[in-house]
SEMIKE-598060 format. One record per residue (C-alpha): chain; z negated, y, x negated. Coordinates in nm, 4 decimals. Layout:
<tivex><unit>A</unit><up>Z</up><north>Y</north><east>X</east></tivex>
...
This chain:
<tivex><unit>A</unit><up>0.0071</up><north>0.0087</north><east>0.0022</east></tivex>
<tivex><unit>A</unit><up>0.0903</up><north>0.3388</north><east>-0.1327</east></tivex>
<tivex><unit>A</unit><up>-0.1500</up><north>0.6329</north><east>-0.1744</east></tivex>
<tivex><unit>A</unit><up>-0.2484</up><north>0.7716</north><east>0.1525</east></tivex>
<tivex><unit>A</unit><up>-0.2783</up><north>1.1389</north><east>0.2483</east></tivex>
<tivex><unit>A</unit><up>-0.6110</up><north>1.2661</north><east>0.2490</east></tivex>
<tivex><unit>A</unit><up>-0.5531</up><north>1.3405</north><east>0.6600</east></tivex>
<tivex><unit>A</unit><up>-0.4869</up><north>0.9865</north><east>0.6743</east></tivex>
<tivex><unit>A</unit><up>-0.7468</up><north>0.7818</north><east>0.8693</east></tivex>
<tivex><unit>A</unit><up>-0.7895</up><north>0.3733</north><east>0.9136</east></tivex>
<tivex><unit>A</unit><up>-0.8585</up><north>0.3110</north><east>1.2727</east></tivex>
<tivex><unit>A</unit><up>-1.0203</up><north>-0.0363</north><east>1.2412</east></tivex>
<tivex><unit>A</unit><up>-0.9213</up><north>-0.2765</north><east>1.5386</east></tivex>
<tivex><unit>A</unit><up>-0.8512</up><north>-0.6821</north><east>1.5764</east></tivex>
<tivex><unit>A</unit><up>-0.5136</up><north>-0.8527</north><east>1.5633</east></tivex>
<tivex><unit>A</unit><up>-0.4743</up><north>-0.8689</north><east>1.9398</east></tivex>
<tivex><unit>A</unit><up>-0.5005</up><north>-0.5178</north><east>1.9992</east></tivex>
<tivex><unit>A</unit><up>-0.2485</up><north>-0.3929</north><east>1.6968</east></tivex>
<tivex><unit>A</unit><up>-0.2162</up><north>-0.0604</north><east>1.8658</east></tivex>
<tivex><unit>A</unit><up>-0.5861</up><north>-0.0194</north><east>1.9681</east></tivex>
<tivex><unit>A</unit><up>-0.6825</up><north>-0.0577</north><east>2.3146</east></tivex>
<tivex><unit>A</unit><up>-0.6057</up><north>0.1819</north><east>2.6448</east></tivex>
<tivex><unit>A</unit><up>-0.9388</up><north>0.3511</north><east>2.6456</east></tivex>
<tivex><unit>A</unit><up>-0.9004</up><north>0.4628</north><east>2.2456</east></tivex>
<tivex><unit>A</unit><up>-0.5245</up><north>0.5972</north><east>2.3089</east></tivex>
<tivex><unit>A</unit><up>-0.6884</up><north>0.9567</north><east>2.3859</east></tivex>
<tivex><unit>A</unit><up>-0.8583</up><north>0.9204</north><east>2.0398</east></tivex>
<tivex><unit>A</unit><up>-0.5276</up><north>0.8756</north><east>1.8766</east></tivex>
<tivex><unit>A</unit><up>-0.3995</up><north>1.1844</north><east>2.0359</east></tivex>
<tivex><unit>A</unit><up>-0.6955</up><north>1.3880</north><east>1.9813</east></tivex>
<tivex><unit>A</unit><up>-0.6550</up><north>1.3104</north><east>1.6383</east></tivex>
<tivex><unit>A</unit><up>-0.2856</up><north>1.3752</north><east>1.5660</east></tivex>
<tivex><unit>A</unit><up>-0.3446</up><north>1.7237</north><east>1.7309</east></tivex>
<tivex><unit>A</unit><up>-0.5648</up><north>1.8070</north><east>1.4314</east></tivex>
<tivex><unit>A</unit><up>-0.2841</up><north>1.7084</north><east>1.1927</east></tivex>
<tivex><unit>A</unit><up>-0.4908</up><north>1.3801</north><east>1.1156</east></tivex>
<tivex><unit>A</unit><up>-0.2661</up><north>1.0615</north><east>1.0993</east></tivex>
<tivex><unit>A</unit><up>-0.4359</up><north>0.7514</north><east>1.2662</east></tivex>
<tivex><unit>A</unit><up>-0.3356</up><north>0.4274</north><east>1.1275</east></tivex>
<tivex><unit>A</unit><up>-0.4453</up><north>0.1065</north><east>1.3313</east></tivex>
<tivex><unit>A</unit><up>-0.5184</up><north>-0.1743</north><east>1.1131</east></tivex>
<tivex><unit>A</unit><up>-0.6948</up><north>-0.5084</north><east>1.1798</east></tivex>
<tivex><unit>A</unit><up>-1.0024</up><north>-0.5794</north><east>0.9847</east></tivex>
<tivex><unit>A</unit><up>-0.9081</up><north>-0.8954</north><east>0.8768</east></tivex>
<tivex><unit>A</unit><up>-0.5172</up><north>-0.8260</north><east>0.7639</east></tivex>
<tivex><unit>A</unit><up>-0.5298</up><north>-0.9369</north><east>0.4020</east></tivex>
<tivex><unit>A</unit><up>-0.2607</up><north>-0.6949</north><east>0.3027</east></tivex>
<tivex><unit>A</unit><up>-0.4507</up><north>-0.3733</north><east>0.3380</east></tivex>
<tivex><unit>A</unit><up>-0.5846</up><north>-0.1562</north><east>0.0525</east></tivex>
<tivex><unit>A</unit><up>-0.8795</up><north>-0.0278</north><east>0.2159</east></tivex>
<tivex><unit>A</unit><up>-0.9479</up><north>0.2051</north><east>-0.0828</east></tivex>
<tivex><unit>A</unit><up>-0.6110</up><north>0.3994</north><east>-0.0014</east></tivex>
<tivex><unit>A</unit><up>-0.7805</up><north>0.5549</north><east>0.3329</east></tivex>
<tivex><unit>A</unit><up>-1.0177</up><north>0.8615</north><east>0.2594</east></tivex>
<tivex><unit>A</unit><up>-1.2019</up><north>0.7271</north><east>0.5685</east></tivex>
<tivex><unit>A</unit><up>-1.2194</up><north>0.4009</north><east>0.7642</east></tivex>
<tivex><unit>A</unit><up>-1.3361</up><north>0.4210</north><east>1.1162</east></tivex>
<tivex><unit>A</unit><up>-1.4108</up><north>0.1356</north><east>1.3111</east></tivex>
<tivex><unit>A</unit><up>-1.2874</up><north>0.1324</north><east>1.6350</east></tivex>
<tivex><unit>A</unit><up>-1.2111</up><north>-0.2199</north><east>1.8168</east></tivex>
<tivex><unit>A</unit><up>-1.2799</up><north>-0.5189</north><east>1.6096</east></tivex>
<tivex><unit>A</unit><up>-1.3710</up><north>-0.6774</north><east>1.8813</east></tivex>
<tivex><unit>A</unit><up>-1.3143</up><north>-1.0489</north><east>1.7551</east></tivex>
<tivex><unit>A</unit><up>-1.5924</up><north>-1.0244</north><east>1.5055</east></tivex>
<tivex><unit>A</unit><up>-1.9103</up><north>-1.1908</north><east>1.7079</east></tivex>
<tivex><unit>A</unit><up>-1.6946</up><north>-1.5448</north><east>1.6278</east></tivex>
<tivex><unit>A</unit><up>-1.6854</up><north>-1.4585</north><east>1.2670</east></tivex>
<tivex><unit>A</unit><up>-1.9991</up><north>-1.2453</north><east>1.2127</east></tivex>
<tivex><unit>A</unit><up>-2.0616</up><north>-1.3493</north><east>0.8378</east></tivex>
<tivex><unit>A</unit><up>-1.7027</up><north>-1.2657</north><east>0.7634</east></tivex>
<tivex><unit>A</unit><up>-1.7341</up><north>-0.9623</north><east>0.9227</east></tivex>
<tivex><unit>A</unit><up>-2.0336</up><north>-0.8173</north><east>0.7368</east></tivex>
<tivex><unit>A</unit><up>-1.8627</up><north>-0.9482</north><east>0.4162</east></tivex>
<tivex><unit>A</unit><up>-1.5903</up><north>-0.7087</north><east>0.4729</east></tivex>
<tivex><unit>A</unit><up>-1.7519</up><north>-0.4312</north><east>0.5846</east></tivex>
<tivex><unit>A</unit><up>-1.9760</up><north>-0.4579</north><east>0.2494</east></tivex>
<tivex><unit>A</unit><up>-1.6213</up><north>-0.4728</north><east>0.0911</east></tivex>
<tivex><unit>A</unit><up>-1.4734</up><north>-0.1889</north><east>0.2349</east></tivex>
<tivex><unit>A</unit><up>-1.8151</up><north>-0.0062</north><east>0.2008</east></tivex>
<tivex><unit>A</unit><up>-1.8018</up><north>-0.0439</north><east>-0.1703</east></tivex>
<tivex><unit>A</unit><up>-1.4518</up><north>0.1508</north><east>-0.2126</east></tivex>
<tivex><unit>A</unit><up>-1.4220</up><north>0.4191</north><east>0.0380</east></tivex>
<tivex><unit>A</unit><up>-1.6404</up><north>0.5823</north><east>0.3137</east></tivex>
<tivex><unit>A</unit><up>-1.6523</up><north>0.3784</north><east>0.6418</east></tivex>
<tivex><unit>A</unit><up>-1.7753</up><north>0.4554</north><east>0.9890</east></tivex>
<tivex><unit>A</unit><up>-2.0442</up><north>0.3665</north><east>1.1171</east></tivex>
<tivex><unit>A</unit><up>-2.2386</up><north>0.2977</north><east>0.8045</east></tivex>
<tivex><unit>A</unit><up>-2.2950</up><north>-0.0471</north><east>0.6732</east></tivex>
<tivex><unit>A</unit><up>-2.6774</up><north>0.0053</north><east>0.6747</east></tivex>
<tivex><unit>A</unit><up>-2.6425</up><north>0.0831</north><east>1.0647</east></tivex>
<tivex><unit>A</unit><up>-2.4007</up><north>-0.2046</north><east>1.1408</east></tivex>
<tivex><unit>A</unit><up>-2.6183</up><north>-0.4648</north><east>0.9430</east></tivex>
<tivex><unit>A</unit><up>-2.9080</up><north>-0.3549</north><east>1.1714</east></tivex>
<tivex><unit>A</unit><up>-2.7403</up><north>-0.3711</north><east>1.4896</east></tivex>
<tivex><unit>A</unit><up>-2.4957</up><north>-0.6680</north><east>1.4545</east></tivex>
<tivex><unit>A</unit><up>-2.7444</up><north>-0.9168</north><east>1.5731</east></tivex>
<tivex><unit>A</unit><up>-2.9846</up><north>-0.8193</north><east>1.8801</east></tivex>
<tivex><unit>A</unit><up>-3.2718</up><north>-0.9008</north><east>1.6774</east></tivex>
<tivex><unit>A</unit><up>-3.2704</up><north>-0.5230</north><east>1.6373</east></tivex>
<tivex><unit>A</unit><up>-3.4431</up><north>-0.4991</north><east>1.9863</east></tivex>
<tivex><unit>A</unit><up>-3.7454</up><north>-0.5947</north><east>1.8542</east></tivex>
<tivex><unit>A</unit><up>-3.7547</up><north>-0.3633</north><east>1.5649</east></tivex>
<tivex><unit>A</unit><up>-3.6863</up><north>-0.0701</north><east>1.7923</east></tivex>
<tivex><unit>A</unit><up>-3.9425</up><north>-0.1619</north><east>2.0270</east></tivex>
<tivex><unit>A</unit><up>-4.1865</up><north>-0.1808</north><east>1.7473</east></tivex>
<tivex><unit>A</unit><up>-4.0636</up><north>0.2039</north><east>1.6723</east></tivex>
<tivex><unit>A</unit><up>-4.1605</up><north>0.2985</north><east>2.0035</east></tivex>
<tivex><unit>A</unit><up>-3.8413</up><north>0.2814</north><east>2.1904</east></tivex>
<tivex><unit>A</unit><up>-3.8231</up><north>0.2263</north><east>2.5728</east></tivex>
<tivex><unit>A</unit><up>-3.6682</up><north>-0.1548</north><east>2.4921</east></tivex>
<tivex><unit>A</unit><up>-3.6684</up><north>-0.4131</north><east>2.7450</east></tivex>
<tivex><unit>A</unit><up>-3.8836</up><north>-0.7233</north><east>2.6270</east></tivex>
<tivex><unit>A</unit><up>-3.6439</up><north>-0.9527</north><east>2.4461</east></tivex>
<tivex><unit>A</unit><up>-3.7056</up><north>-1.3024</north><east>2.2602</east></tivex>
<tivex><unit>A</unit><up>-3.4709</up><north>-1.5156</north><east>2.0558</east></tivex>
<tivex><unit>A</unit><up>-3.4381</up><north>-1.8418</north><east>2.1517</east></tivex>
<tivex><unit>A</unit><up>-3.2597</up><north>-2.1886</north><east>2.0460</east></tivex>
<tivex><unit>A</unit><up>-3.1852</up><north>-2.3688</north><east>2.3677</east></tivex>
<tivex><unit>A</unit><up>-3.2567</up><north>-2.3689</north><east>2.7647</east></tivex>
<tivex><unit>A</unit><up>-3.6049</up><north>-2.5707</north><east>2.6979</east></tivex>
<tivex><unit>A</unit><up>-3.7010</up><north>-2.3174</north><east>2.4856</east></tivex>
<tivex><unit>A</unit><up>-3.5743</up><north>-2.0360</north><east>2.6999</east></tivex>
<tivex><unit>A</unit><up>-3.7447</up><north>-2.1712</north><east>3.0075</east></tivex>
<tivex><unit>A</unit><up>-4.0674</up><north>-2.1952</north><east>2.8102</east></tivex>
<tivex><unit>A</unit><up>-4.0748</up><north>-1.8249</north><east>2.6993</east></tivex>
<tivex><unit>A</unit><up>-3.9583</up><north>-1.6930</north><east>3.0632</east></tivex>
<tivex><unit>A</unit><up>-4.2534</up><north>-1.9081</north><east>3.1927</east></tivex>
<tivex><unit>A</unit><up>-4.4766</up><north>-1.7666</north><east>2.9770</east></tivex>
<tivex><unit>A</unit><up>-4.3802</up><north>-1.4189</north><east>3.0351</east></tivex>
<tivex><unit>A</unit><up>-4.3904</up><north>-1.4849</north><east>3.4029</east></tivex>
<tivex><unit>A</unit><up>-4.0124</up><north>-1.4078</north><east>3.4596</east></tivex>
<tivex><unit>A</unit><up>-3.8905</up><north>-1.5798</north><east>3.7516</east></tivex>
<tivex><unit>A</unit><up>-3.5182</up><north>-1.4848</north><east>3.6689</east></tivex>
<tivex><unit>A</unit><up>-3.3906</up><north>-1.4232</north><east>3.3235</east></tivex>
<tivex><unit>A</unit><up>-3.0795</up><north>-1.3119</north><east>3.1529</east></tivex>
<tivex><unit>A</unit><up>-2.9609</up><north>-1.5231</north><east>2.8322</east></tivex>
<tivex><unit>A</unit><up>-2.6751</up><north>-1.3821</north><east>2.6005</east></tivex>
<tivex><unit>A</unit><up>-2.5364</up><north>-1.4439</north><east>2.2655</east></tivex>
<tivex><unit>A</unit><up>-2.7488</up><north>-1.2725</north><east>1.9915</east></tivex>
<tivex><unit>A</unit><up>-2.4051</up><north>-1.1559</north><east>1.8462</east></tivex>
<tivex><unit>A</unit><up>-2.1619</up><north>-1.1266</north><east>2.1130</east></tivex>
<tivex><unit>A</unit><up>-1.9878</up><north>-0.8697</north><east>2.3138</east></tivex>
<tivex><unit>A</unit><up>-1.8021</up><north>-0.7898</north><east>2.6058</east></tivex>
<tivex><unit>A</unit><up>-2.0051</up><north>-1.0111</north><east>2.8524</east></tivex>
<tivex><unit>A</unit><up>-1.9231</up><north>-1.3042</north><east>2.7103</east></tivex>
<tivex><unit>A</unit><up>-2.1781</up><north>-1.6032</north><east>2.7489</east></tivex>
<tivex><unit>A</unit><up>-2.3818</up><north>-1.3879</north><east>2.9712</east></tivex>
<tivex><unit>A</unit><up>-2.5993</up><north>-1.6162</north><east>3.2083</east></tivex>
<tivex><unit>A</unit><up>-2.8668</up><north>-1.5626</north><east>3.4744</east></tivex>
<tivex><unit>A</unit><up>-3.1193</up><north>-1.8058</north><east>3.4117</east></tivex>
<tivex><unit>A</unit><up>-3.3870</up><north>-1.9266</north><east>3.6549</east></tivex>
<tivex><unit>A</unit><up>-3.7137</up><north>-2.0382</north><east>3.4462</east></tivex>
<tivex><unit>A</unit><up>-3.7076</up><north>-2.3733</north><east>3.6332</east></tivex>
<tivex><unit>A</unit><up>-3.3287</up><north>-2.4780</north><east>3.6626</east></tivex>
<tivex><unit>A</unit><up>-3.1048</up><north>-2.3808</north><east>3.3579</east></tivex>
<tivex><unit>A</unit><up>-2.9810</up><north>-2.6927</north><east>3.1582</east></tivex>
<tivex><unit>A</unit><up>-2.7290</up><north>-2.5507</north><east>2.9415</east></tivex>
<tivex><unit>A</unit><up>-2.5868</up><north>-2.2432</north><east>2.8006</east></tivex>
<tivex><unit>A</unit><up>-2.2290</up><north>-2.1580</north><east>2.7403</east></tivex>
<tivex><unit>A</unit><up>-2.0700</up><north>-2.1083</north><east>2.3805</east></tivex>
<tivex><unit>A</unit><up>-2.2471</up><north>-1.8984</north><east>2.1417</east></tivex>
<tivex><unit>A</unit><up>-2.0235</up><north>-1.7111</north><east>1.9006</east></tivex>
<tivex><unit>A</unit><up>-2.1318</up><north>-1.6257</north><east>1.5824</east></tivex>
<tivex><unit>A</unit><up>-2.4821</up><north>-1.7311</north><east>1.4661</east></tivex>
<tivex><unit>A</unit><up>-2.5681</up><north>-1.9837</north><east>1.7916</east></tivex>
<tivex><unit>A</unit><up>-2.8544</up><north>-1.7987</north><east>1.8443</east></tivex>
<tivex><unit>A</unit><up>-2.9563</up><north>-1.6307</north><east>2.1810</east></tivex>
<tivex><unit>A</unit><up>-3.1590</up><north>-1.3171</north><east>2.3195</east></tivex>
<tivex><unit>A</unit><up>-3.3446</up><north>-1.3921</north><east>2.6439</east></tivex>
<tivex><unit>A</unit><up>-3.4643</up><north>-1.0877</north><east>2.8588</east></tivex>
<tivex><unit>A</unit><up>-3.6163</up><north>-1.0562</north><east>3.2155</east></tivex>
<tivex><unit>A</unit><up>-3.3520</up><north>-0.9882</north><east>3.5074</east></tivex>
<tivex><unit>A</unit><up>-3.3386</up><north>-0.6362</north><east>3.6181</east></tivex>
<tivex><unit>A</unit><up>-3.2346</up><north>-0.6638</north><east>3.9427</east></tivex>
<tivex><unit>A</unit><up>-3.1410</up><north>-0.3026</north><east>3.9351</east></tivex>
<tivex><unit>A</unit><up>-2.8148</up><north>-0.3600</north><east>3.7683</east></tivex>
<tivex><unit>A</unit><up>-2.6804</up><north>-0.4367</north><east>4.1027</east></tivex>
<tivex><unit>A</unit><up>-2.8277</up><north>-0.1180</north><east>4.2657</east></tivex>
<tivex><unit>A</unit><up>-2.8052</up><north>0.1984</north><east>4.0535</east></tivex>
<tivex><unit>A</unit><up>-2.6064</up><north>-0.0280</north><east>3.7488</east></tivex>
<tivex><unit>A</unit><up>-2.6223</up><north>-0.0091</north><east>3.4162</east></tivex>
<tivex><unit>A</unit><up>-2.5924</up><north>0.3203</north><east>3.2479</east></tivex>
<tivex><unit>A</unit><up>-2.4156</up><north>0.4007</north><east>2.8939</east></tivex>
<tivex><unit>A</unit><up>-2.4964</up><north>0.6994</north><east>2.7257</east></tivex>
<tivex><unit>A</unit><up>-2.2513</up><north>0.8005</north><east>2.4629</east></tivex>
<tivex><unit>A</unit><up>-2.3185</up><north>0.9876</north><east>2.1365</east></tivex>
<tivex><unit>A</unit><up>-2.0957</up><north>1.1618</north><east>1.9090</east></tivex>
<tivex><unit>A</unit><up>-2.2031</up><north>1.2540</north><east>1.5828</east></tivex>
<tivex><unit>A</unit><up>-2.5166</up><north>1.2411</north><east>1.6939</east></tivex>
<tivex><unit>A</unit><up>-2.5265</up><north>1.4584</north><east>2.0062</east></tivex>
<tivex><unit>A</unit><up>-2.5603</up><north>1.3080</north><east>2.3183</east></tivex>
<tivex><unit>A</unit><up>-2.1734</up><north>1.3211</north><east>2.4820</east></tivex>
<tivex><unit>A</unit><up>-2.1329</up><north>1.1861</north><east>2.8130</east></tivex>
<tivex><unit>A</unit><up>-2.2695</up><north>0.8714</north><east>3.0270</east></tivex>
<tivex><unit>A</unit><up>-2.0997</up><north>0.6303</north><east>3.2317</east></tivex>
<tivex><unit>A</unit><up>-2.2604</up><north>0.4258</north><east>3.5252</east></tivex>
<tivex><unit>A</unit><up>-2.1370</up><north>0.0334</north><east>3.5317</east></tivex>
<tivex><unit>A</unit><up>-2.1940</up><north>-0.1689</north><east>3.7950</east></tivex>
<tivex><unit>A</unit><up>-2.0954</up><north>-0.5451</north><east>3.8468</east></tivex>
<tivex><unit>A</unit><up>-1.8974</up><north>-0.7040</north><east>4.1654</east></tivex>
<tivex><unit>A</unit><up>-2.0908</up><north>-0.9043</north><east>4.4408</east></tivex>
<tivex><unit>A</unit><up>-2.2156</up><north>-1.1887</north><east>4.3034</east></tivex>
<tivex><unit>A</unit><up>-2.2220</up><north>-1.1339</north><east>3.9459</east></tivex>
<tivex><unit>A</unit><up>-2.4246</up><north>-0.9706</north><east>3.6745</east></tivex>
<tivex><unit>A</unit><up>-2.1945</up><north>-0.8532</north><east>3.4160</east></tivex>
<tivex><unit>A</unit><up>-2.0994</up><north>-0.5091</north><east>3.4571</east></tivex>
<tivex><unit>A</unit><up>-1.7804</up><north>-0.5537</north><east>3.2399</east></tivex>
<tivex><unit>A</unit><up>-1.4271</up><north>-0.4690</north><east>3.3710</east></tivex>
<tivex><unit>A</unit><up>-1.3005</up><north>-0.8191</north><east>3.2537</east></tivex>
<tivex><unit>A</unit><up>-1.5450</up><north>-0.9302</north><east>3.4992</east></tivex>
<tivex><unit>A</unit><up>-1.4581</up><north>-0.7186</north><east>3.7965</east></tivex>
<tivex><unit>A</unit><up>-1.7120</up><north>-0.4572</north><east>3.6905</east></tivex>
<tivex><unit>A</unit><up>-1.6476</up><north>-0.0713</north><east>3.8234</east></tivex>
<tivex><unit>A</unit><up>-1.7424</up><north>0.2266</north><east>3.5939</east></tivex>
<tivex><unit>A</unit><up>-1.7430</up><north>0.5799</north><east>3.6597</east></tivex>
<tivex><unit>A</unit><up>-1.8966</up><north>0.8975</north><east>3.5330</east></tivex>
<tivex><unit>A</unit><up>-2.2789</up><north>0.9539</north><east>3.5597</east></tivex>
<tivex><unit>A</unit><up>-2.4615</up><north>1.3032</north><east>3.5441</east></tivex>
<tivex><unit>A</unit><up>-2.6725</up><north>1.3320</north><east>3.2259</east></tivex>
<tivex><unit>A</unit><up>-3.0415</up><north>1.3916</north><east>3.3360</east></tivex>
<tivex><unit>A</unit><up>-3.3278</up><north>1.5132</north><east>3.1352</east></tivex>
<tivex><unit>A</unit><up>-3.4900</up><north>1.1921</north><east>3.2028</east></tivex>
<tivex><unit>A</unit><up>-3.1555</up><north>0.9884</north><east>3.0896</east></tivex>
<tivex><unit>A</unit><up>-3.1420</up><north>1.2196</north><east>2.7701</east></tivex>
<tivex><unit>A</unit><up>-3.5261</up><north>1.1713</north><east>2.6995</east></tivex>
<tivex><unit>A</unit><up>-3.4725</up><north>0.7739</north><east>2.7031</east></tivex>
<tivex><unit>A</unit><up>-3.1311</up><north>0.7961</north><east>2.5111</east></tivex>
<tivex><unit>A</unit><up>-3.2244</up><north>1.0128</north><east>2.2494</east></tivex>
<tivex><unit>A</unit><up>-3.5838</up><north>0.8124</north><east>2.1941</east></tivex>
<tivex><unit>A</unit><up>-3.3327</up><north>0.5047</north><east>2.1367</east></tivex>
<tivex><unit>A</unit><up>-3.1356</up><north>0.7236</north><east>1.8625</east></tivex>
<tivex><unit>A</unit><up>-3.4472</up><north>0.8415</north><east>1.6869</east></tivex>
<tivex><unit>A</unit><up>-3.6138</up><north>0.4860</north><east>1.6688</east></tivex>
<tivex><unit>A</unit><up>-3.2750</up><north>0.3715</north><east>1.5242</east></tivex>
<tivex><unit>A</unit><up>-3.1990</up><north>0.6528</north><east>1.2734</east></tivex>
<tivex><unit>A</unit><up>-2.8651</up><north>0.6660</north><east>1.4069</east></tivex>
<tivex><unit>A</unit><up>-2.8456</up><north>1.0523</north><east>1.4282</east></tivex>
<tivex><unit>A</unit><up>-2.5899</up><north>1.0501</north><east>1.1213</east></tivex>
<tivex><unit>A</unit><up>-2.3552</up><north>0.7950</north><east>1.2568</east></tivex>
<tivex><unit>A</unit><up>-2.0262</up><north>0.8916</north><east>1.3838</east></tivex>
<tivex><unit>A</unit><up>-2.0736</up><north>0.7332</north><east>1.7437</east></tivex>
<tivex><unit>A</unit><up>-2.3407</up><north>0.5125</north><east>1.9613</east></tivex>
<tivex><unit>A</unit><up>-2.3775</up><north>0.3620</north><east>2.2818</east></tivex>
<tivex><unit>A</unit><up>-2.7062</up><north>0.3675</north><east>2.4610</east></tivex>
<tivex><unit>A</unit><up>-2.7104</up><north>0.1333</north><east>2.7381</east></tivex>
<tivex><unit>A</unit><up>-2.9885</up><north>0.1333</north><east>3.0068</east></tivex>
<tivex><unit>A</unit><up>-3.1296</up><north>-0.0096</north><east>3.3351</east></tivex>
<tivex><unit>A</unit><up>-3.4026</up><north>0.1069</north><east>3.5188</east></tivex>
<tivex><unit>A</unit><up>-3.6830</up><north>-0.1593</north><east>3.5265</east></tivex>
<tivex><unit>A</unit><up>-3.9170</up><north>-0.2192</north><east>3.8611</east></tivex>
<tivex><unit>A</unit><up>-4.1671</up><north>0.0150</north><east>3.7875</east></tivex>
<tivex><unit>A</unit><up>-3.8832</up><north>0.3115</north><east>3.7548</east></tivex>
<tivex><unit>A</unit><up>-3.8415</up><north>0.3708</north><east>3.3996</east></tivex>
<tivex><unit>A</unit><up>-3.5358</up><north>0.3294</north><east>3.1920</east></tivex>
<tivex><unit>A</unit><up>-3.5063</up><north>0.0430</north><east>2.9414</east></tivex>
<tivex><unit>A</unit><up>-3.2629</up><north>-0.0454</north><east>2.6495</east></tivex>
<tivex><unit>A</unit><up>-3.0882</up><north>-0.3694</north><east>2.6851</east></tivex>
<tivex><unit>A</unit><up>-2.7936</up><north>-0.2724</north><east>2.4402</east></tivex>
<tivex><unit>A</unit><up>-2.7567</up><north>0.0007</north><east>2.1446</east></tivex>
<tivex><unit>A</unit><up>-2.3912</up><north>-0.0400</north><east>2.0364</east></tivex>
<tivex><unit>A</unit><up>-2.3233</up><north>0.1115</north><east>1.6672</east></tivex>
<tivex><unit>A</unit><up>-2.0580</up><north>-0.1308</north><east>1.5867</east></tivex>
<tivex><unit>A</unit><up>-1.7554</up><north>-0.1360</north><east>1.7942</east></tivex>
<tivex><unit>A</unit><up>-1.8681</up><north>-0.0028</north><east>2.1374</east></tivex>
<tivex><unit>A</unit><up>-1.6069</up><north>0.1281</north><east>2.4080</east></tivex>
<tivex><unit>A</unit><up>-1.6653</up><north>0.4811</north><east>2.4286</east></tivex>
<tivex><unit>A</unit><up>-1.5215</up><north>0.5614</north><east>2.7648</east></tivex>
<tivex><unit>A</unit><up>-1.2350</up><north>0.7959</north><east>2.6470</east></tivex>
<tivex><unit>A</unit><up>-1.0463</up><north>0.7514</north><east>2.9479</east></tivex>
<tivex><unit>A</unit><up>-1.2978</up><north>0.8792</north><east>3.1818</east></tivex>
<tivex><unit>A</unit><up>-1.3659</up><north>1.1623</north><east>2.9649</east></tivex>
<tivex><unit>A</unit><up>-1.0997</up><north>1.2493</north><east>2.7261</east></tivex>
<tivex><unit>A</unit><up>-1.2528</up><north>1.5795</north><east>2.6132</east></tivex>
<tivex><unit>A</unit><up>-1.5226</up><north>1.3477</north><east>2.4092</east></tivex>
<tivex><unit>A</unit><up>-1.2038</up><north>1.1995</north><east>2.2346</east></tivex>
<tivex><unit>A</unit><up>-1.1664</up><north>1.5782</north><east>2.0852</east></tivex>
<tivex><unit>A</unit><up>-1.5185</up><north>1.5827</north><east>1.9876</east></tivex>
<tivex><unit>A</unit><up>-1.4820</up><north>1.2561</north><east>1.8256</east></tivex>
<tivex><unit>A</unit><up>-1.1655</up><north>1.3586</north><east>1.6335</east></tivex>
<tivex><unit>A</unit><up>-1.3497</up><north>1.6891</north><east>1.5218</east></tivex>
<tivex><unit>A</unit><up>-1.6419</up><north>1.4795</north><east>1.3725</east></tivex>
<tivex><unit>A</unit><up>-1.3886</up><north>1.2840</north><east>1.2026</east></tivex>
<tivex><unit>A</unit><up>-1.2331</up><north>1.5712</north><east>1.0358</east></tivex>
<tivex><unit>A</unit><up>-1.5737</up><north>1.7172</north><east>0.9129</east></tivex>
<tivex><unit>A</unit><up>-1.6069</up><north>1.3710</north><east>0.7370</east></tivex>
<tivex><unit>A</unit><up>-1.2618</up><north>1.4130</north><east>0.5748</east></tivex>
<tivex><unit>A</unit><up>-1.3517</up><north>1.7346</north><east>0.4779</east></tivex>
<tivex><unit>A</unit><up>-1.6551</up><north>1.6316</north><east>0.3232</east></tivex>
<tivex><unit>A</unit><up>-1.4699</up><north>1.3921</north><east>0.1107</east></tivex>
<tivex><unit>A</unit><up>-1.4426</up><north>1.3901</north><east>-0.2841</east></tivex>
<tivex><unit>A</unit><up>-1.1031</up><north>1.5681</north><east>-0.3788</east></tivex>
């Protein structure tokens, strides 16, 4: 690969999304409007010289949970030869859902979460906590893959777990079928916008691939306070982007179910002006690069 311009950015994706996903198209346009050349490249493309890019922005490497060790090794290699966003430290801390326990210990409003190995272990943990229903999800998955509603007395198996083969267990928050799951997007450490995601009838997964619906959601002081507590506990204020997913518990408090600083959908199609803010943050990082 020939040397790249100082205004060129690698936008990291996966092989099945060679031009990035539909939601990221506003970002490509926003970068070009600032005179920045976005180059979509698959993270596992062996022909790419990552050092040729002054900045690498990880956008949609959505197959990484199946190869999490390989993905982290790739991240380390890229971080050693150029600037990558988000940072290697943030992604190391975020790729496995055990990070939720760390955030809870740091004072963030986190839904109770335990790592389990199999259905028997999960049932025992659910009974110990008094959770009549619980949600099990692969510890390194994304997009709703493998998410299961578990009765503390009836489940006999989980689906396939990508990555580590470990699972996280959380109490089922029924309000996901009411108010929904609220995603709060931060760009360059600042709250940008929020979406509410709701599952279809008979489902608990809010992802569009499972029939979920998404729409803009007002940013209230309560929502901002909860999301900011998560960001501060995670030390993510210096990162390019983050998404905080919250559901209201039965006691009325907003609780964190996921923090994604690895490859979150940022809902640019719902909020195109956020893509402009993202492009501005990218430009600032390019300006700060050594000549």
